[in-house]
LUMLUMDREN-525709 format. One record per residue (C-alpha): residue number from 0; y, z, x. Coordinates in Angstrom, 1 decimal. Example, Ala and Ser with C-alpha at 12.3 -4.5 7.8 and 13.67 -1.06 7.14 Angstrom:
> k, y, z, x
> 0, -4.5, 7.8, 12.3 $
> 1, -1.1, 7.1, 13.7 $
This chain:
> k, y, z, x
> 0, 59.0, -7.3, -62.9 $
> 1, 60.2, -5.7, -59.7 $
> 2, 58.1, -6.1, -56.6 $
> 3, 55.9, -3.0, -56.1 $
> 4, 56.3, -0.9, -53.0 $
> 5, 53.6, -1.6, -50.3 $
> 6, 52.2, 2.0, -50.8 $
> 7, 51.9, 1.5, -54.5 $
> 8, 50.2, -1.8, -53.9 $
> 9, 47.8, -0.2, -51.5 $
> 10, 46.9, 2.5, -54.0 $
> 11, 46.2, -0.1, -56.7 $
> 12, 44.1, -2.2, -54.3 $
> 13, 42.3, 0.9, -53.0 $
> 14, 43.2, 0.2, -49.4 $
> 15, 42.8, 3.8, -48.3 $
> 16, 42.8, 3.0, -44.5 $
> 17, 46.3, 1.6, -44.9 $
> 18, 47.6, 4.5, -47.0 $
> 19, 48.3, 7.2, -44.3 $
> 20, 50.5, 4.7, -42.2 $
> 21, 52.4, 3.6, -45.3 $
> 22, 53.0, 7.3, -46.3 $
> 23, 54.2, 7.9, -42.7 $
> 24, 56.6, 4.9, -43.0 $
> 25, 58.0, 6.3, -46.3 $
> 26, 58.6, 9.7, -44.6 $
> 27, 60.2, 8.1, -41.6 $
> 28, 62.5, 6.2, -43.9 $
> 29, 63.7, 9.5, -45.3 $
> 30, 61.8, 9.7, -48.5 $
> 31, 60.7, 13.2, -49.5 $
> 32, 57.1, 14.1, -50.2 $
> 33, 57.9, 14.7, -53.9 $
> 34, 59.8, 11.3, -54.1 $
> 35, 56.8, 9.5, -52.6 $
> 36, 54.5, 11.1, -55.2 $
> 37, 56.9, 10.4, -58.1 $
> 38, 57.9, 6.9, -57.1 $
> 39, 55.0, 5.5, -55.1 $
> 40, 51.8, 7.2, -56.2 $
> 41, 52.4, 8.0, -59.9 $
> 42, 53.3, 4.4, -60.8 $
> 43, 50.2, 3.1, -59.0 $
> 44, 47.8, 5.3, -60.8 $
> 45, 49.6, 4.6, -64.1 $
> 46, 48.9, 0.9, -63.5 $
> 47, 45.3, 1.6, -62.7 $
> 48, 44.9, 3.7, -65.8 $
> 49, 46.4, 0.9, -68.0 $
> 50, 44.2, -1.7, -66.4 $
> 51, 41.1, 0.5, -67.1 $
> 52, 42.0, 0.9, -70.7 $
> 53, 42.4, -2.8, -71.1 $
> 54, 39.0, -3.4, -69.4 $
> 55, 40.7, -5.3, -66.6 $
> 56, 39.0, -3.0, -64.1 $
> 57, 36.0, -0.7, -64.3 $
> 58, 34.8, 2.6, -62.8 $
> 59, 34.2, 1.3, -59.2 $
> 60, 37.8, 0.0, -59.0 $
> 61, 39.2, 3.3, -60.4 $
> 62, 37.2, 5.3, -57.9 $
> 63, 38.4, 3.1, -55.0 $
> 64, 42.1, 3.6, -56.1 $
> 65, 41.6, 7.3, -56.6 $
> 66, 40.2, 7.6, -53.1 $
> 67, 43.2, 5.8, -51.7 $
> 68, 45.5, 8.2, -53.5 $
> 69, 43.5, 11.1, -52.1 $
> 70, 44.4, 9.9, -48.6 $
> 71, 48.0, 10.0, -49.5 $
> 72, 47.8, 13.5, -51.0 $
> 73, 46.1, 14.7, -47.8 $
> 74, 49.3, 13.9, -46.0 $
> 75, 51.7, 15.0, -48.7 $
> 76, 50.3, 18.2, -50.2 $
> 77, 51.0, 20.3, -47.1 $
> 78, 54.5, 19.0, -47.0 $
> 79, 55.0, 19.7, -50.7 $
> 80, 53.6, 23.2, -50.2 $
> 81, 55.9, 23.8, -47.3 $
> 82, 58.9, 22.7, -49.3 $
> 83, 57.9, 25.0, -52.2 $
> 84, 57.4, 22.0, -54.5 $
> 85, 54.9, 22.8, -57.3 $
> 86, 53.7, 20.5, -60.1 $
> 87, 55.5, 21.1, -63.4 $
> 88, 52.2, 21.6, -65.2 $
> 89, 48.9, 23.2, -64.2 $
> 90, 45.6, 22.0, -65.8 $
> 91, 42.0, 23.1, -65.4 $
> 92, 39.0, 20.7, -65.6 $
> 93, 35.3, 21.1, -65.4 $
> 94, 31.9, 19.7, -66.6 $
> 95, 30.3, 22.1, -69.1 $
> 96, 27.3, 24.2, -68.5 $
> 97, 24.0, 22.4, -68.1 $
> 98, 25.5, 19.1, -67.0 $
> 99, 25.7, 18.2, -63.3 $
> 100, 27.5, 14.8, -63.7 $
> 101, 30.9, 14.6, -62.1 $
> 102, 32.0, 11.0, -61.9 $
> 103, 33.9, 11.0, -65.2 $
> 104, 35.3, 14.4, -64.5 $
> 105, 36.4, 13.4, -61.0 $
> 106, 38.1, 10.3, -62.3 $
> 107, 40.1, 12.3, -64.8 $
> 108, 41.0, 14.9, -62.2 $
> 109, 42.3, 12.2, -59.8 $
> 110, 44.2, 10.5, -62.6 $
> 111, 45.8, 13.8, -63.6 $
> 112, 46.7, 14.4, -59.9 $
> 113, 48.1, 10.9, -59.9 $
> 114, 50.3, 11.8, -62.8 $
> 115, 51.6, 14.7, -60.7 $
> 116, 49.8, 17.5, -62.6 $
> 117, 48.4, 20.5, -60.6 $
> 118, 44.7, 20.3, -61.1 $
> 119, 42.2, 23.2, -60.8 $
> 120, 38.8, 21.6, -60.6 $
> 121, 36.0, 24.0, -61.5 $
> 122, 33.2, 21.5, -60.7 $
> 123, 30.1, 21.0, -62.7 $
> 124, 27.7, 23.2, -64.7 $
> 125, 30.6, 25.5, -65.6 $
> 126, 29.7, 28.4, -68.0 $
> 127, 32.1, 29.2, -70.8 $
> 128, 33.0, 32.5, -69.2 $
> 129, 34.1, 30.7, -66.0 $
> 130, 36.5, 28.6, -68.0 $
> 131, 37.9, 31.7, -69.7 $
> 132, 38.2, 33.4, -66.3 $
> 133, 40.0, 30.4, -64.7 $
> 134, 42.4, 30.1, -67.6 $
> 135, 43.3, 33.8, -67.2 $
> 136, 43.7, 33.4, -63.5 $
> 137, 45.7, 30.1, -63.3 $
> 138, 47.5, 30.2, -66.6 $
> 139, 47.2, 26.4, -67.2 $
> 140, 48.7, 24.7, -70.2 $
> 141, 45.8, 22.4, -70.7 $
> 142, 42.0, 22.4, -70.1 $
> 143, 39.7, 19.4, -69.8 $
> 144, 36.0, 19.7, -70.7 $
> 145, 33.6, 16.9, -69.7 $
> 146, 30.0, 16.1, -70.5 $
> 147, 27.7, 13.1, -70.1 $
> 148, 24.6, 14.5, -71.9 $
> 149, 24.0, 14.8, -75.6 $
> 150, 22.0, 17.9, -74.8 $
> 151, 25.1, 19.7, -73.5 $
> 152, 27.3, 19.0, -76.4 $
> 153, 26.5, 22.5, -77.8 $
> 154, 27.7, 23.9, -74.4 $
> 155, 31.1, 22.2, -75.0 $
> 156, 31.2, 23.7, -78.5 $
> 157, 30.5, 27.1, -77.0 $
> 158, 33.1, 26.7, -74.3 $
> 159, 35.8, 25.8, -76.9 $
> 160, 34.8, 28.8, -79.0 $
> 161, 34.9, 31.1, -76.0 $
> 162, 38.4, 30.0, -75.1 $
> 163, 39.6, 30.4, -78.7 $
> 164, 37.8, 33.8, -79.1 $
> 165, 39.6, 35.0, -76.0 $
> 166, 42.9, 34.3, -77.6 $
> 167, 44.1, 32.1, -74.8 $
> 168, 47.0, 29.8, -75.6 $
> 169, 45.9, 26.5, -74.0 $
> 170, 45.5, 23.0, -75.2 $
> 171, 41.9, 21.6, -74.9 $
> 172, 41.0, 18.0, -74.3 $
> 173, 37.3, 16.9, -74.4 $
> 174, 35.6, 13.7, -73.3 $
> 175, 32.4, 12.1, -72.0 $
> 176, 29.9, 9.5, -73.1 $
> 177, 28.5, 11.3, -76.2 $
> 178, 31.8, 12.8, -77.4 $
> 179, 33.7, 11.4, -80.4 $
> 180, 37.0, 12.1, -82.0 $
> 181, 35.1, 13.6, -84.9 $
> 182, 33.1, 15.9, -82.7 $
> 183, 36.3, 17.0, -80.9 $
> 184, 37.9, 17.9, -84.2 $
> 185, 34.8, 19.6, -85.4 $
> 186, 34.5, 22.0, -82.4 $
> 187, 38.3, 22.9, -82.5 $
> 188, 39.5, 20.9, -79.5 $
> 189, 43.1, 19.7, -79.5 $
> 190, 42.3, 16.2, -78.5 $
> 191, 39.7, 13.7, -77.4 $
> 192, 40.0, 11.1, -74.5 $
> 193, 37.6, 8.2, -74.4 $
> 194, 38.4, 7.3, -70.8 $
> 195, 40.3, 8.5, -67.7 $
> 196, 43.3, 6.3, -68.5 $
> 197, 43.6, 7.7, -72.0 $
> 198, 43.1, 11.3, -70.6 $
> 199, 46.4, 10.9, -68.7 $
> 200, 48.3, 9.7, -71.8 $
> 201, 46.8, 12.4, -73.9 $
> 202, 47.4, 15.2, -71.3 $
> 203, 51.1, 14.1, -70.9 $
> 204, 51.5, 13.9, -74.7 $
> 205, 50.0, 17.4, -75.3 $
> 206, 52.1, 18.9, -72.4 $
> 207, 55.3, 17.4, -73.8 $
> 208, 54.4, 18.6, -77.3 $
> 209, 54.0, 15.0, -78.7 $
> 210, 50.4, 15.3, -79.7 $
């Protein structure tokens, strides 16, 4: 296995204080902002996602890595915007109405960003109509719905129905503690992700037409 770049290592280890300097070093060495994202950040978050799926790390380690990546994006996103570089795919994510939990949703959002997807985060307690409005506004190819509470599973069902009834052509991925593959199928979602690492794999597969 090739030695990982110091920036990639810092992302994996969650050394966010070191990240801005390492990003600056990459830029000074002539790497473009998009190359840094593709070759330094994306591989790091892919490794984090795989470790999480294998139970080699847990939510705290994922959060630490995600925060480190966020430090890199603070530097890189203005450069990407100035260069006119846009993510190939846009996705929308939010926690459904009645649920104020955001850790799982935030993890998925950061993992998606780490996979170089353009993420529109609607936050928590998002009504079905707001999802529909955001889809019409941003024209994403994929929407992620999250919930942690059994009591808000009906809100997830209502959200999927609202999106379908609006005739919007978008893939829907659902997830959260009480959600199962069977429930996802029952409410008409396209896919189910049991964790943040799987959410990346599933999103990429759906966006590439492989799921």
